[in-house]
C-alpha positions as CSV (number, residue, x, y, z in Angstrom):
1,M,-0.1,-10.6,-2.9
2,S,-2.0,-10.9,0.3
3,I,-5.2,-8.9,0.7
4,F,-3.4,-6.5,3.0
5,E,-0.7,-5.8,0.4
6,R,-3.1,-5.7,-2.6
7,Y,-5.3,-3.0,-1.0
8,L,-2.6,-1.1,0.9
9,T,-3.6,2.1,-0.7
10,L,-7.2,1.7,0.6
11,W,-6.0,0.9,4.1
12,V,-3.8,4.0,4.1
13,A,-6.8,6.1,2.9
14,L,-8.9,4.7,5.8
15,C,-6.1,5.5,8.2
16,I,-6.2,9.1,7.1
17,L,-9.9,9.3,8.0
18,V,-9.6,7.4,11.2
19,G,-6.4,9.2,12.3
20,V,-7.9,12.7,11.6
21,G,-11.1,11.8,13.3
22,L,-9.4,10.4,16.4
23,G,-7.1,13.3,16.6
24,H,-10.1,15.6,17.0
25,V,-12.0,13.3,19.4
26,M,-9.1,12.3,21.6
27,P,-6.4,15.1,21.5
28,G,-5.3,14.3,25.0
29,A,-4.5,10.6,24.2
30,F,-2.4,11.6,21.2
31,G,-0.6,14.2,23.3
32,T,0.3,11.5,25.8
33,I,1.6,9.3,23.1
34,A,3.7,12.1,21.6
35,G,5.2,12.8,25.0
36,A,6.4,9.2,25.5
37,E,9.9,9.8,24.3
38,V,13.4,8.8,25.4
39,A,16.4,10.5,23.6
40,K,14.0,11.9,21.0
41,V,12.7,8.4,20.2
42,N,9.0,7.9,20.6
43,L,8.6,4.6,22.4
44,P,5.1,3.5,21.2
45,V,6.0,4.4,17.6
46,A,9.4,2.6,17.9
47,V,7.7,-0.6,19.0
48,L,5.3,-0.4,16.1
49,I,8.1,0.2,13.6
50,W,10.1,-2.8,14.9
51,L,6.9,-4.9,14.4
52,M,6.9,-3.5,10.8
53,I,10.5,-4.0,9.9
54,I,11.7,-7.2,11.6
55,P,9.2,-9.6,9.9
56,M,10.3,-8.1,6.5
57,L,13.9,-8.5,7.4
58,L,13.3,-12.2,8.3
59,K,12.9,-12.8,4.5
60,I,16.4,-11.5,3.7
61,D,19.0,-14.3,3.2
62,F,22.5,-12.8,3.4
63,G,23.8,-16.1,2.1
64,A,22.4,-15.0,-1.2
65,L,25.2,-12.4,-1.5
66,G,27.3,-15.1,-3.0
67,K,24.9,-15.4,-5.9
68,I,25.2,-11.8,-7.1
69,T,28.4,-12.5,-9.1
70,E,26.2,-14.4,-11.6
71,H,24.4,-11.1,-12.5
72,M,27.1,-8.4,-12.1
73,R,25.7,-6.1,-14.8
74,G,22.2,-6.2,-13.3
75,V,23.6,-5.6,-9.8
76,G,25.9,-2.8,-11.0
77,I,23.0,-1.0,-12.7
78,T,20.7,-1.3,-9.7
79,L,23.4,-0.1,-7.3
80,F,24.0,2.9,-9.6
81,I,20.3,3.8,-9.6
82,N,19.7,3.1,-5.8
83,W,22.7,5.0,-4.5
84,A,23.9,7.4,-7.2
85,V,20.7,8.5,-8.9
86,K,17.6,8.1,-6.9
87,P,18.4,10.0,-3.7
88,F,20.0,12.9,-5.7
89,S,17.2,13.0,-8.3
90,M,14.6,13.1,-5.5
91,A,16.5,16.0,-3.8
92,L,16.3,17.9,-7.1
93,L,12.6,17.0,-7.7
94,G,11.6,17.9,-4.2
95,T,13.4,21.2,-4.4
96,F,11.8,21.9,-7.8
97,F,8.3,20.9,-7.1
98,I,7.9,21.5,-3.3
99,G,10.4,24.4,-3.0
100,H,9.4,26.3,-6.1
101,V,6.4,25.1,-8.2
102,F,4.0,24.3,-5.4
103,A,5.5,26.4,-2.6
104,P,2.8,29.0,-2.6
105,L,0.2,26.3,-1.9
106,L,2.0,24.8,1.1
107,P,2.6,26.0,4.6
108,N,5.8,28.0,4.4
109,D,7.2,26.7,7.7
110,Q,6.9,23.1,6.5
111,V,8.4,23.3,3.0
112,S,11.9,22.3,4.0
113,S,10.5,19.5,6.2
114,Y,8.5,18.1,3.2
115,I,11.7,18.1,1.1
116,A,13.6,16.3,4.0
117,G,10.9,13.6,4.1
118,L,11.1,13.0,0.3
119,I,14.9,12.7,0.6
120,L,14.5,10.1,3.5
121,L,12.1,8.2,1.3
122,A,14.5,8.0,-1.7
123,A,17.6,7.2,0.3
124,A,16.3,3.8,1.5
125,P,16.0,1.1,-1.2
126,C,13.1,-1.2,-0.9
127,T,13.6,-4.6,0.8
128,A,10.7,-7.0,1.4
129,M,8.1,-5.7,-1.0
130,V,10.6,-6.2,-3.8
131,F,10.0,-9.9,-3.5
132,V,6.3,-9.4,-4.3
133,W,7.1,-7.2,-7.4
134,S,9.8,-9.6,-8.6
135,N,7.5,-12.6,-8.2
136,L,4.8,-10.8,-10.3
137,V,7.1,-10.4,-13.2
138,G,8.8,-13.8,-12.8
139,G,12.1,-12.2,-11.9
140,E,15.3,-14.2,-11.5
141,P,15.2,-15.2,-7.8
142,H,19.0,-15.3,-7.1
143,Y,19.5,-11.9,-8.4
144,T,16.6,-10.5,-6.4
145,L,17.6,-12.1,-3.2
146,G,21.3,-11.1,-3.6
147,Q,20.5,-7.5,-4.6
148,V,18.1,-7.0,-1.6
149,A,20.7,-8.5,0.8
150,L,23.4,-6.2,-0.7
151,N,21.2,-3.1,-0.3
152,D,20.5,-4.0,3.3
153,V,24.3,-4.2,4.0
154,L,24.9,-0.9,2.2
155,M,22.1,0.8,4.1
156,I,24.0,0.3,7.3
157,F,27.0,2.3,6.0
158,L,25.5,4.7,3.4
159,F,22.0,5.7,4.7
160,A,23.2,8.2,7.4
161,P,26.0,9.9,5.3
162,L,23.8,10.1,2.2
163,V,20.9,11.6,4.1
164,G,23.2,14.0,6.0
165,L,24.8,15.1,2.7
166,L,21.5,15.8,0.9
167,L,19.9,17.5,3.9
168,G,22.9,19.7,4.2
169,V,22.9,20.6,0.5
170,A,19.2,21.5,0.9
171,S,20.1,23.7,3.8
172,I,18.2,21.6,6.3
173,T,19.8,21.2,9.7
174,V,21.1,17.7,10.2
175,P,20.7,16.3,13.8
176,W,23.5,13.8,13.4
177,A,23.1,12.2,16.8
178,T,19.5,11.4,16.1
179,L,20.3,10.3,12.6
180,L,22.9,7.8,13.8
181,L,20.6,6.6,16.5
182,S,17.9,6.0,13.9
183,V,20.3,3.9,11.8
184,A,21.2,1.9,14.9
185,L,17.6,1.4,16.0
186,Y,15.9,0.9,12.7
187,I,18.6,-0.8,10.6
188,I,21.4,-2.4,12.5
189,V,19.5,-3.8,15.5
190,P,16.5,-5.1,13.5
191,V,18.9,-6.7,11.0
192,I,20.8,-8.5,13.8
193,I,17.5,-9.7,15.5
194,A,16.0,-10.8,12.3
195,Q,19.0,-12.8,11.2
196,V,19.4,-14.5,14.6
197,W,15.7,-15.3,14.6
198,R,15.8,-16.5,10.9
199,R,18.6,-19.0,11.7
200,A,16.7,-20.3,14.7
201,L,13.5,-20.8,12.7
202,L,15.3,-22.5,9.8
203,G,17.1,-24.7,12.3
204,A,13.6,-25.9,13.4
205,G,12.8,-26.7,9.7
206,L,11.5,-24.8,6.6
207,P,7.8,-25.4,7.5
208,T,8.3,-23.7,10.8
209,F,10.0,-20.8,9.1
210,E,7.2,-20.4,6.5
211,R,4.5,-20.6,9.1
212,T,6.1,-17.9,11.2
213,L,6.4,-15.6,8.1
214,N,2.8,-16.2,7.3
215,R,1.7,-15.3,10.8
216,L,3.9,-12.2,11.1
217,Q,3.1,-10.7,7.7
218,P,-0.4,-9.4,8.8
219,L,1.1,-8.2,12.1
220,S,3.7,-6.2,10.2
221,L,1.1,-4.5,8.1
222,V,-1.3,-3.9,11.1
223,A,1.7,-2.2,12.9
224,L,2.2,0.0,9.8
225,L,-1.4,1.0,9.7
226,A,-1.4,1.7,13.4
227,T,1.6,4.0,13.0
228,L,-0.2,5.8,10.2
229,V,-3.3,6.4,12.4
230,L,-1.0,8.0,14.9
231,L,0.7,10.1,12.3
232,F,-2.6,11.3,10.8
233,G,-3.9,11.9,14.3
234,F,-1.2,14.5,14.7
235,Q,-1.4,15.8,11.1
236,G,-5.2,16.2,11.1
237,E,-5.3,20.0,11.6
238,Q,-2.8,20.6,8.8
239,I,-4.5,18.2,6.4
240,I,-7.9,19.8,7.0
241,A,-6.4,23.3,6.5
242,Q,-4.4,22.2,3.4
243,P,-6.2,19.2,1.8
244,T,-4.1,19.4,-1.4
245,V,-0.9,18.7,0.5
246,I,-1.0,15.0,0.0
247,A,-1.6,15.3,-3.8
248,I,1.2,17.8,-4.1
249,L,3.7,15.6,-2.2
250,A,2.7,12.7,-4.5
251,V,3.9,14.5,-7.6
252,P,7.7,14.3,-7.1
253,I,7.3,10.7,-5.7
254,L,5.5,9.6,-8.9
255,V,8.0,11.3,-11.2
256,Q,11.0,9.8,-9.5
257,V,9.5,6.3,-9.5
258,Y,8.9,6.3,-13.2
259,F,12.2,8.1,-14.0
260,N,14.3,5.6,-12.0
261,A,12.4,2.5,-13.1
262,G,12.7,3.7,-16.8
263,L,16.4,4.5,-16.4
264,A,17.2,1.2,-14.8
265,Y,15.2,-0.7,-17.5
266,W,16.8,1.2,-20.4
267,L,20.4,0.8,-19.0
268,S,19.7,-2.9,-18.5
269,R,18.7,-3.2,-22.2
270,R,21.6,-1.1,-23.3
271,F,24.1,-3.4,-21.5
272,G,22.4,-6.6,-22.6
273,V,21.0,-7.7,-19.2
274,A,18.5,-10.6,-19.5
275,W,14.9,-9.5,-19.1
276,C,14.3,-11.7,-16.1
277,V,17.0,-9.6,-14.3
278,A,16.1,-6.3,-15.9
279,A,12.5,-6.4,-14.8
280,P,13.2,-6.8,-11.0
281,A,16.2,-4.3,-11.5
282,A,13.7,-1.7,-12.6
283,L,11.4,-2.4,-9.7
284,I,14.2,-2.4,-7.1
285,G,15.5,0.8,-8.6
286,A,12.1,2.5,-8.3
287,S,10.7,1.3,-5.0
288,N,11.5,2.6,-1.5
289,F,11.9,1.1,2.0
290,F,9.1,3.3,3.3
291,E,9.0,1.7,6.7
292,L,12.6,2.9,7.4
293,A,11.8,6.3,5.9
294,V,8.8,6.8,8.2
295,A,10.8,5.7,11.2
296,A,13.7,8.1,10.4
297,A,11.4,11.0,9.7
298,I,9.6,10.6,13.0
299,S,12.9,10.3,14.9
300,L,14.5,13.3,13.2
301,F,11.6,15.7,12.8
302,G,8.8,14.5,15.0
303,L,5.4,12.9,14.6
304,N,3.6,16.0,13.5
305,S,6.3,17.1,11.0
306,G,6.0,17.7,7.3
307,A,8.8,15.1,6.8
308,A,6.7,12.4,8.5
309,L,3.7,13.3,6.3
310,A,5.8,13.2,3.1
311,T,7.1,9.7,3.9
312,V,3.5,8.5,4.6
313,V,2.5,9.7,1.1
314,G,5.1,7.3,-0.2
315,V,3.2,4.5,1.5
316,L,-0.1,5.7,0.1
317,V,1.1,5.5,-3.6
318,E,3.5,2.5,-3.2
319,V,1.2,-0.3,-4.3
320,P,-0.7,1.3,-7.3
321,V,2.4,2.9,-8.7
322,M,4.6,-0.2,-8.4
323,L,1.9,-2.4,-9.9
324,S,1.8,0.0,-12.9
325,V,5.6,-0.4,-13.3
326,V,5.0,-4.2,-13.2
327,K,2.5,-3.9,-16.0
328,I,4.8,-1.7,-18.0
329,V,7.8,-4.0,-17.9
330,Q,5.6,-7.0,-18.6
331,A,4.0,-5.3,-21.6
332,S,7.4,-4.2,-23.0
333,R,9.1,-7.5,-22.8
334,G,9.0,-8.0,-26.6
335,W,10.5,-4.6,-27.2
336,Y,13.2,-5.2,-24.5
337,E,14.3,-8.6,-25.9
338,S,14.3,-7.4,-29.5
339,G,17.1,-5.1,-28.5
340,S,18.9,-7.2,-25.9
341,H,22.1,-9.1,-26.9
342,Q,21.8,-11.5,-24.0
343,P,20.0,-14.8,-24.0
344,T,17.0,-14.9,-21.7
345,P,17.4,-17.5,-19.0
346,K,14.3,-19.3,-17.9
347,S,12.8,-17.2,-15.1
348,V,11.4,-18.9,-12.0
349,E,9.3,-17.7,-9.1
350,I,10.9,-16.7,-5.9
351,Q,10.0,-19.0,-3.1
352,S,9.6,-17.0,0.1
């Protein structure tokens, strides 16, 4: 992991302080940024989000889709967790914790927005960061590449209907035009740009491709941090008034990460999936494409919404919680293989 990725939680914490401070010092500047919108899309934030997403999508090789047939049980389990369990379990957890248990401690007018942000976070399976987690456990590279590519394809078709369904069930108004525009802006168009650019870079040679990825990775994370500064600049008053909000929003996120990772890991063992596939399967099942969730929350509910804040909390806890899942699956390998009926192929590291 790069120093930016390893200390992402620290950078997000600093963004909270910087954003809140700047929001108090320069409220006029933040108001100008908030007003720079076209068709409910904030242009400065849209540019930053593209800088976040496109470098990550450059890593996705859709040619790896042909490899998923080699690991169909692992793929099936991960698809089940990502699309049939995680979004629905988060909707239940969000309603239980935010709508009931902690509701008296939260601003009443933001409760439904917080739940919406949590749903957006869970409805987008992780993409690029999965390569980091899989590398750390020595995961099977063809499975990881194929699964991530498949999730990217499915997001194009499933993200909007799934979010619309769950928001509707939670009695949250669904702005369908904005939701579909978000899918086009933050999934379809970036995927097309990234794949065209990827082919051009690979045509120039693998060293050129790798150099470009290395140069873009810090830019992607800097764009993420800049977006967070803007978000916290707008959220400053609310955070100061309700300092426990962030900790409360972290509760359902943490529960759903460990629940989905554990379920994917247990199902993999139950159906005899090799550990080097089961380990990344648990990680893919648990992690979220928080960049997309942040983008969609801003587009649907605004920069100063509870939904945007909820997705940012997902960024805050992403690295430490996923590293803890990495440690758990590594420590439990002996237990896993003692009950697995499949031979364990030799795992190899993913080459970015």
